[in-house]
C-alpha positions in Angstrom: -139.4 54.3 39.3 -140.0 57.9 38.2 -138.6 60.3 35.6 -137.8 63.9 36.6 -136.4 66.8 34.6 -134.8 70.2 35.2 -132.8 72.3 32.8 -130.2 75.1 33.1 -128.3 74.1 36.2 -125.6 76.6 35.1 -123.1 75.2 37.5 -119.9 77.2 38.0 -117.9 75.6 40.7 -114.8 76.2 38.6 -115.9 79.5 37.2 -117.2 82.9 38.3 -120.5 83.1 36.5 -123.3 84.2 38.9 -126.8 84.1 37.5 -128.1 87.1 39.5 -128.7 89.0 36.2 -131.9 86.9 35.9 -133.1 87.7 39.5 -132.2 87.4 43.1 -133.9 84.0 43.2 -130.7 82.5 41.6 -128.7 83.2 44.9 -127.6 79.8 46.1 -129.4 78.0 43.4 -127.1 75.0 43.5 -128.1 74.3 47.1 -131.8 74.8 46.4 -131.6 72.2 43.6 -129.5 69.8 45.7 -132.0 69.9 48.6 -135.0 69.4 46.5 -133.3 66.6 44.5 -132.2 64.7 47.6 -135.7 64.9 49.0 -137.4 63.9 45.7 -135.3 61.5 43.7 -134.4 57.9 44.6 -131.5 55.9 43.2 -133.9 54.0 41.0 -135.2 57.2 39.3 -134.0 59.0 36.2 -133.4 62.8 35.9 -133.1 64.4 32.4 -131.2 67.7 32.1 -131.9 69.4 28.8 -128.9 71.6 28.5 -126.7 74.4 30.0 -125.3 72.1 32.7 -121.9 73.8 33.2 -120.4 77.2 32.5 -116.9 75.7 32.0 -115.4 76.1 28.6 -113.4 72.9 28.6 -114.3 69.4 29.6 -111.4 69.1 32.0 -112.7 72.0 34.0 -116.1 70.5 34.6 -114.8 68.1 37.2 -116.4 69.8 40.2 -119.7 70.3 38.3 -119.9 66.6 37.5 -118.9 65.7 41.0 -121.9 67.6 42.3 -124.2 65.9 39.8 -122.7 62.4 40.4 -123.2 62.8 44.2 -127.0 63.2 43.7 -129.3 60.2 43.6 -130.6 58.6 40.4 -129.4 58.1 36.9 -128.8 61.4 35.0 -129.1 62.0 31.2 -127.7 65.2 29.8 -128.5 67.0 26.5 -126.5 69.8 25.0 -127.4 73.5 25.7 -126.2 76.7 24.0 -123.8 77.4 26.8 -122.3 74.0 27.1 -119.0 75.0 25.5 -117.3 72.1 27.3 -119.3 69.6 25.3 -117.1 67.5 22.9 -117.6 64.1 21.4 -119.7 61.5 23.3 -116.7 59.2 23.2 -114.5 61.9 24.9 -117.2 62.8 27.5 -117.8 59.1 28.4 -114.1 58.6 28.8 -113.9 61.6 31.1 -116.8 60.2 33.2 -115.1 56.8 33.4 -111.7 58.2 34.4 -113.3 60.1 37.3 -115.7 57.3 38.4 -118.8 59.3 37.6 -120.9 56.2 37.0 -124.5 57.4 37.0 -124.4 59.9 34.1 -124.9 59.5 30.4 -125.7 61.6 27.3 -128.4 61.8 24.6 -126.7 63.2 21.5 -127.7 61.8 18.1 -129.1 58.9 20.2 -131.9 57.9 22.5 -132.2 56.4 26.0 -134.6 53.8 27.3 -136.0 54.0 30.8 -138.7 51.4 31.5 -141.4 52.1 28.8 -140.2 55.7 28.1 -137.6 56.4 25.4 -135.8 59.8 25.8 -135.0 61.5 22.5 -134.0 65.1 21.7 -131.5 67.7 20.6 -130.4 71.2 21.5 -132.5 73.0 18.9 -132.0 76.5 17.8 -133.6 80.0 17.7 -133.9 82.4 14.8 -133.1 85.1 17.3 -129.6 83.8 17.8 -126.6 85.0 15.8 -125.2 82.9 13.0 -126.4 81.1 9.9 -129.9 80.3 11.4 -131.3 78.4 8.4 -128.2 76.1 8.4 -128.2 75.6 12.1 -132.0 75.0 12.3 -131.8 72.4 9.5 -129.0 70.6 11.3 -130.8 70.5 14.6 -134.0 69.3 12.9 -132.0 66.5 11.3 -130.5 65.6 14.7 -134.0 65.6 16.3 -135.3 63.3 13.6 -132.3 61.0 13.9 -132.7 60.8 17.7 -136.4 59.9 17.3 -135.5 57.2 14.8 -133.0 55.8 17.2 -135.8 55.7 19.8 -138.0 53.8 17.4 -135.2 51.3 16.8 -135.0 50.7 20.6 -138.7 50.1 20.7 -138.6 47.7 17.7 -135.7 45.8 19.4 -137.6 45.6 22.7 -140.7 44.2 20.9 -138.6 41.6 19.1 -137.3 40.4 22.4 -140.7 40.1 24.0 -141.8 36.6 25.0 -144.0 35.3 22.2 -146.4 33.7 24.6 -147.0 36.9 26.5 -147.4 38.7 23.2 -150.0 36.3 22.0 -151.9 37.0 25.3 -152.1 40.6 24.4 -149.1 41.9 26.3 -148.2 45.5 25.3 -145.4 47.6 26.7 -147.0 50.8 25.5 -143.7 52.5 24.8 -143.7 56.3 24.4 -141.0 58.5 22.9 -140.7 61.7 24.9 -138.7 64.6 23.4 -136.4 67.0 25.3 -134.9 70.1 23.8 -132.9 73.0 25.1 -134.3 75.8 23.0 -138.0 76.3 22.9 -139.4 74.5 19.9 -142.6 76.6 20.0 -143.1 80.3 20.3 -145.9 82.8 20.5 -145.4 83.6 16.8 -146.1 79.9 16.0 -149.4 80.1 17.9 -150.4 83.5 16.5 -149.8 82.3 12.9 -151.1 78.8 13.7 -147.9 77.6 12.0 -145.9 74.5 12.8 -142.2 75.1 12.5 -139.7 72.4 11.4 -139.3 71.0 14.9 -143.0 70.7 15.5 -143.4 69.1 12.0 -140.9 66.4 12.9 -142.6 65.7 16.2 -145.9 65.4 14.5 -144.4 63.1 11.8 -143.5 60.6 14.5 -146.6 61.2 16.7 -144.7 62.7 19.6 -147.1 63.7 22.4 -144.8 65.4 25.0 -142.0 67.8 24.7 -140.0 69.5 27.5 -137.6 72.4 26.9 -135.5 74.9 28.8 -133.4 78.0 28.1 -135.7 80.7 29.2 -134.9 82.7 32.3 -136.1 85.7 34.2 -138.7 87.8 32.4 -138.3 85.6 29.3 -140.2 82.9 31.2 -143.3 84.9 30.5 -142.8 84.2 26.8 -143.0 80.4 27.3 -145.7 78.4 25.6 -147.0 75.6 27.7 -149.9 73.3 27.3 -151.3 71.3 24.3 -150.6 72.8 20.9 -150.8 71.0 17.6 -151.5 67.8 19.6 -148.3 68.0 21.7 -148.0 68.9 25.4 -145.2 71.5 25.9 -143.6 72.3 29.2 -140.8 74.8 30.2 -138.4 73.2 32.7 -135.6 75.7 33.1 -134.4 75.8 36.7 -135.9 79.2 37.7 -139.2 78.5 35.8 -139.5 75.5 38.2 -138.4 77.5 41.2 -135.3 75.2 41.3 -137.4 72.1 42.0 -137.4 69.0 39.8 -140.5 68.3 37.7 -141.9 64.8 37.5 -142.9 63.9 34.0 
């Protein structure tokens, strides 16, 4: 079983929100993603979508977008993006999925999700370039990231408690890893230039996170992405157009 990821599907089956402003390659992007997904993912795999799933403003209007997602193979885990205005409480969203028989979709929001020996943690994040009370929003998102990682640790602790003691005595080790997903880039060129760990990186370092996948950047902004190993963490941009609308295997 494998884990894949792709961010920023920006589905708009109930809206009129073309993404052509970011390039002609967005033409028919839903079908590009669908074709690659079907040819790549099996029902036993997991796909993580780190934000900006649907352009709809209200949850009730996301039906066609979730129907598209539900029809694709594999289990899907969604995180919140800056354009996911439809996002409400996890209770309400799960109720919506249940009412519509969308059975292979779940959310990571102040929580974590286990898939084999990988524990998915993360949050939306924030950028100082956005409008609003940046310091307050960044502090809140940093807290949410830490809480999600703590939930991931609790999952690992519980799994280890349930291990067969005989296998444990023989040296069995599940080698769990917590992998972080965010919508906003948690690392920037400024961070590298100043050799400075921002609050998100500090939290990941605190909990020994080794991999982080993020989205949000489109078009020319993709050139600003920081990828590779920095501060002991491997960073990878996984927005849809950065991946040429093909899922990335982690």
